[in-house]
Every structure is written in structure tokens, then in C-alpha cells.
N, C-alpha and C positions, 0 to 999 in steps of 0.2 A: 476588467478580464475580455478580453476579444474570444465570441465563443467560435471565429473561424479560427482561430488559432491555438484552439484548446482541446486537447484527449481525455479520456480517463482510462487511468493506469491502474490495473489491480493484481495486484501481488498477491501470487502463488495462492489463492481460494481454487486448490485442488484435492481430489475426493481423497488424497493422505495428510491434509492442509489441518488437522488437530483438530477434527470434529469431537472429540472427548477431550483431547488435552486444554485444547483453547478457552480461556473465560468468553461467557458469550456467543459463542460459535454461530448460533442457529438465526441469531438476531443479526451477524455479521450478515448472513449468505442473504436474510431476506432484506436487508438495508441496500446491499450489491445489489439486488433482482429490480429495486424502485429505482434507485439510482442510474443500471443501466439501460432503463427506461426510459427515463427523463433524458439523458443523452442521447438515444436513439431519437428520439422525438427532434431534437436539434440539431440532428447529423453529426453529431462529436463521434468521433473516432473512440471503437472499442478496442483497448488493447492487453491483452492477458500475458502475465509471465509466467511460466512453468520452472517450479526448481529439477534439477533433471541428477540423479548420481548415477554416472555409468556403471552399467551392471557387471561389467569385467573388474571394476575397479581403477580403468586406468583414469589417472586427471582427478581425482579424488583430494579432497582439500586434506591438511593436515588433522590427522588424528581422528577423521571422519570413524565414523562406529561401523563396523564390520563385520560379518557373522565367520563362522568357520571357515567357510570357502573364501573368505576374503571379498566378500560381497558387499556392498552397503544395504545399511539394516534401513533407511532413509531416502525414499524419491528413486527403489531401484527402477532404472529406467523399461526394463523387459515387464512393467507390473500396470496394471491399469490406474493403478492409484493415484501415477502420477497425471492424470487428465483431470478438465478442469471439472466443476460441482456441476452435474445434471443440473439445478437449478439456475446455473448461471451459465450454460451452454453458449459458448460463441457461436455466431451467425457467418455466414460465407464468407462476407467482407471482413468480418474481425479479425486481429491480428494475434499473433501469438509470439512471445519471444520465447525461447529456451535458454536456460542460464544454469550456469554451473557452481555457482560462488552467492553470494548472499545478496548484491546489488544485483541490478537488472541490467547497469551498466556496463558490469565487468564483462571485457571480452565479449560482449553480443551486439545484435543490429540494432540494438534499442533507438541508439541517437544517430544514428545512420536514418531509419525509419520515420523518427519525429522530425529532424529536420529535412526530409523528401517531402513530408506533409505541411509545413513553414509550423510546425507548433512552438509555439511559445510560453504556453499557461498548462498545469496538467494538476487532473483532481487525480488524487492518489487516495488508493485505500487497500487494505490485506493483512495479511500477517507473515511474520510476525511483528508487531510492533516492534520490538525492541530488537529487531534481526533483520530482516529484509529489508522492511518498509522503514525499517531507520536507516540501514545500508543504502536502498534507492536515493530516497530523498536528500540525503546528503548530496551523494554524487548529481542529484538532479539537481541542487542547487550551487555547486561546482560549476556545472555546464551551463549555468546561466540561464536554466528555466525556472519560472514560478510557479508554486507548488499553492495547491488548495487540498489541505488533509480534511477528508472526512473522518473524523475522532471516533464516531460510531460503527464506519465498517472496517474496524482495525481490531486487531487483537493478541492476545498473546496466555503464556500458560498460567501468570497470576496478576489480580489489578492492578497489584504495584507496579510492578516491571511495565504492565501497560499505560499507568499514568506517568511515572517515570519519565519513561522514551519520550511522553509528548511535549509533559514539560520541558526536555531538555533539547526538542527539534523547536519548541516554541520560545527558548532563549535565544538561541545562536543562529535561528533560520530567519536572517533578519526581513526578508520580505514574506514568511509563510503567514498564507491565511489558513484558519482553522474554524469549522464546520460540525455541526452536525450534518447526513446526507439528505435529510427532509430540505435541509435550509438552502444546500443547494441546490437541489430539484427548483426551492423557490427562486433562486438568483439567476439560474438559466433560461425561466419561463417568466423573468423582466419581474419579480413581485416580491415586496417587503421581506427580507430575509437578515438572519441575523448571522453575525460574523466576528472574530476574533480575531484581532492582529496587533504585533506588537509596537510599541509605543517606544522602546528602549533595550539595547544588550540586557539580557538578562534580567531580566522583568521582573519572571516568576523565581525568584529565589524560595528554593525546598530543604527540605531536611526530611528526615526519618519521621521526625514530627509535625510536619505540618502540610506534609503529601497531598491530603486528601483536601486541608483547606485552600490551599494554594492552586491545587485542580479545580477545584471549585468557580474559580475564578475566568478559565477559559468559558464558563458561562454568563460572564458579565461583557456580554457582545457590545459592538459597537454599533 
């Protein structure tokens, strides 16, 4: 991975972003803090996405939950809850991408920004693993960005959904590399580190019965 062509992309780590409903949210934010610091030290660009739903209801996704006034219940554009968490608050030169659908690429300026920075590699973490993270990583792969996933910097509402989403990405995004966030920090500072990479398509075949066992294989690092 060329560090000069790498960016850190943080998906929807907003004040509303699942503090009570996401499994392990406090750990996710703590891991993000450390990785942000490591990336700043290496002068790697920091990019945040914010999921936003217009308060007037215009442009909402199909069946988006709304209140009796027709305003969105989640990520309401007029509420402070759409802002990035204070613990990882963006600095002056960081980039914020507002999005209105699951993928950070969908009708946003993300691809334009990445191309202008000559980015080829993305380090990605955030919430929800099985929703906005998954959608963004698939779109990144379709645009030929190489993705490095910080699996302990992601989360969703259940551990099973988190695990299955990680495994689906591992199975079908052929150049995906999967790390824990501390190992990415070691990789960036040219230290010995652990990473999991697929050796073949659909390598981690899983079922409801063997999900935990197969997920553990992501720690059988190469």
C-alpha cells in the first residue's frame, strides 16, 4: 500500500450513530481515535461521511421512517445529532462528505475528492457494518479502490449481522485486506503487523451454525 495514495474514510461516526444500539460503539470510537492519530502522523487524509435526511422530507429513501409531521426520524438535517462525534471531531483540513443514501459514493463528491487527491487505497471503518459500510466498500471496489477494512472499528446492531457482513465482504471483494485497527497503525509505521487476505473467491463459506468459527479465521493472519 502506497501511503501517499491512501486515505482514511470514516463512515457515519455521528452523534446519532448508534451510541446505544450498536454493539461495542464505545470501543469503535476509541479505536477510531487511535487510528486517526496514526494517520495524521503519516499525513494521510482524513475523510468523514455524514448520513443526512432532509428535515422537510424531500429526497428521502423509500419507506424512510418519518414522524407525524412527515419529518425523518433518523439523521434529521436540522438536529445536532448529524454532527461527527466530539471524541473524533474533524480538524481544519479534514474532509466531510454528506450523503443521502447508504453508500458514501452515491451522488456525493467522494469519488471526485479521492481522485483529486490521487487516492488508490482506502482504510475504512464505521457504522453500520451491514449497511453503510458494506454499501460504501462495494462501491469503492466497483471504482477500483483497494480497501483496507478495520474490522474492530465497525459495528452494527447485532454481533451476528456484523460478522456476516464482514464475511460477505471477505468472500467477494477479492483485493480486500482485513485488519484490527492497531495492526493498521503498525503497518503505517512499517512495523511487523497482521493482516488477513483472501486466497480465493468464497473462501470463508459460512452458515448460521459455523458463523463464529469461520469469522475467527480472520485472525489466522498471513
